[in-house]
C-alpha positions as CSV (number, residue, x, y, z in Angstrom):
1,M,2.1,16.0,17.4
2,T,0.0,12.8,17.3
3,G,-2.8,12.3,14.8
4,E,-5.5,12.8,17.4
5,K,-4.1,16.1,18.6
6,R,-3.7,17.3,15.0
7,M,-7.4,16.5,14.2
8,A,-8.5,18.3,17.3
9,C,-6.4,21.4,16.4
10,E,-7.9,21.4,12.8
11,K,-11.5,21.2,14.2
12,E,-10.8,24.1,16.5
13,S,-9.3,26.2,13.8
14,M,-12.4,25.5,11.5
15,K,-14.8,26.4,14.4
16,S,-12.9,29.7,14.9
17,A,-12.9,30.4,11.2
18,M,-16.6,29.6,10.7
19,G,-18.0,30.7,14.0
20,E,-18.8,28.7,17.1
21,K,-21.4,26.5,15.4
22,G,-19.2,25.7,12.4
23,W,-20.2,25.1,8.8
24,K,-22.8,22.5,9.6
25,A,-25.1,25.1,11.2
26,E,-25.0,27.3,8.1
27,Y,-25.9,24.5,5.6
28,E,-27.8,22.1,7.8
29,D,-31.1,22.7,5.9
30,L,-29.4,21.5,2.6
31,L,-28.0,18.3,4.1
32,Y,-31.3,16.5,4.3
33,L,-33.0,17.6,1.1
34,P,-34.0,14.7,-1.3
35,H,-31.8,14.2,-4.3
36,H,-33.2,15.7,-7.5
37,S,-34.4,13.3,-10.2
38,S,-35.4,14.5,-13.6
39,A,-38.9,13.6,-14.9
40,R,-37.8,14.1,-18.5
41,H,-34.6,12.0,-18.4
42,P,-34.6,8.5,-16.9
43,R,-31.8,7.7,-14.4
44,M,-28.8,6.1,-16.1
45,S,-27.7,2.7,-15.0
46,M,-24.3,2.2,-13.4
47,A,-23.2,0.1,-16.4
48,G,-24.3,3.0,-18.7
49,R,-22.4,5.5,-16.6
50,A,-19.2,3.4,-16.7
51,A,-19.5,2.8,-20.5
52,Q,-19.2,6.6,-21.0
53,F,-15.5,6.4,-20.0
54,L,-14.5,3.2,-21.8
55,P,-13.6,4.8,-25.1
56,F,-11.2,7.2,-23.4
57,A,-7.5,6.1,-23.7
58,A,-5.1,8.8,-22.5
59,L,-2.2,7.0,-24.1
60,S,-3.4,5.4,-27.3
61,G,-1.1,2.7,-28.5
62,Y,0.7,2.4,-25.1
63,E,-0.7,-1.1,-24.4
64,G,0.7,-2.3,-27.7
65,I,4.1,-0.9,-27.0
66,I,4.2,-2.6,-23.6
67,Q,3.2,-5.9,-25.2
68,E,5.8,-5.6,-27.9
69,T,8.5,-4.8,-25.4
70,A,7.6,-7.8,-23.3
71,R,7.7,-10.1,-26.3
72,L,10.8,-12.3,-26.1
73,T,13.1,-13.0,-29.0
74,D,15.9,-15.5,-29.4
75,N,19.5,-14.7,-30.3
76,R,20.9,-16.2,-33.5
77,L,23.3,-19.1,-32.9
78,E,26.5,-19.3,-34.9
79,L,27.6,-22.8,-35.9
80,D,31.3,-23.6,-35.8
81,E,33.0,-25.1,-38.9
82,S,32.4,-28.7,-38.0
83,G,28.7,-27.9,-37.5
84,K,28.5,-26.2,-40.9
85,A,30.2,-29.2,-42.5
86,A,27.8,-31.6,-40.9
87,L,24.8,-29.5,-42.2
88,D,26.3,-29.4,-45.7
89,E,26.7,-33.2,-45.7
90,E,23.1,-33.7,-44.5
91,L,21.8,-31.3,-47.2
92,R,23.9,-33.1,-49.9
93,L,22.4,-36.5,-48.9
94,L,18.9,-35.1,-49.0
95,L,19.4,-33.6,-52.5
96,E,20.7,-36.9,-53.8
97,Q,17.5,-38.7,-52.8
98,P,14.5,-37.2,-54.6
99,G,11.4,-37.0,-52.4
100,A,13.3,-37.5,-49.1
101,R,11.7,-35.7,-46.2
102,A,13.4,-33.9,-43.4
103,L,12.7,-31.6,-40.5
104,F,14.5,-28.3,-40.8
105,T,15.2,-26.0,-37.8
106,Y,16.1,-22.5,-38.8
107,F,16.3,-19.0,-37.5
108,R,13.7,-16.4,-38.6
109,P,14.7,-12.8,-37.8
110,D,12.1,-10.6,-36.2
111,D,10.8,-7.7,-38.3
112,R,10.4,-5.3,-35.4
113,K,13.2,-5.9,-32.9
114,A,16.6,-7.5,-32.5
115,G,16.7,-11.3,-32.5
116,G,14.1,-13.6,-33.8
117,A,12.7,-17.1,-33.4
118,Y,13.7,-20.6,-34.2
119,V,11.1,-22.3,-36.3
120,Q,10.7,-25.8,-37.8
121,A,9.5,-26.8,-41.2
122,A,9.0,-30.4,-42.4
123,G,8.8,-31.5,-45.9
124,A,10.5,-32.9,-49.0
125,V,13.1,-30.7,-50.8
126,K,11.8,-29.4,-54.1
127,R,15.0,-27.6,-55.1
128,L,18.0,-25.6,-54.0
129,D,18.2,-22.0,-55.3
130,E,21.9,-21.3,-55.0
131,Y,21.5,-17.8,-56.5
132,E,19.1,-16.6,-53.8
133,G,20.6,-18.9,-51.2
134,V,17.3,-20.6,-50.2
135,L,16.1,-24.1,-49.9
136,I,12.6,-24.6,-51.3
137,L,10.4,-27.3,-50.0
138,E,7.5,-29.0,-52.0
139,N,4.9,-27.1,-49.8
140,G,6.4,-23.8,-50.9
141,T,8.3,-23.0,-47.7
142,R,11.5,-21.0,-48.4
143,I,14.3,-21.6,-45.9
144,P,17.4,-19.3,-46.1
145,L,20.5,-21.6,-46.2
146,G,22.5,-19.5,-43.8
147,E,19.8,-19.7,-41.1
148,I,19.5,-23.5,-40.9
149,I,21.0,-24.9,-37.7
150,E,19.7,-28.5,-37.8
151,I,18.4,-31.0,-40.4
152,E,16.7,-34.2,-39.2
153,P,16.0,-36.8,-41.9
154,Q,12.5,-38.4,-41.6
155,A,11.5,-41.8,-42.7
């Protein structure tokens, strides 16, 4: 059955259910009455009406979860033995020259999900804490030794 035939059948069934004149004849006097406006309460603006529904959040926290899921993290790179040896040599040279500055690239694990981010810190080495396994720069930055993937000496 086509859409036009279906509509015609539905109109006919409504007429037969409501009488020959249909529902319009029964309620025609109500169709053209003016809309009621209260004298006591002023009419609310459209912005005011919309603002009533702004605080409603059916799924509170859902937006934050979506953003956290969409946030990308990097995987930790593992250096081979020759890469580790080269880093050890660069670090040894830096420690022999007090006040020497370098740019360190290291992995910072993410607190909330697997992976993390590679960050860079520049500065002069203050000291090497072998007990904690961190390199401490003069500006207070603490870099875990096992997370360093690159050291670039700076002039």
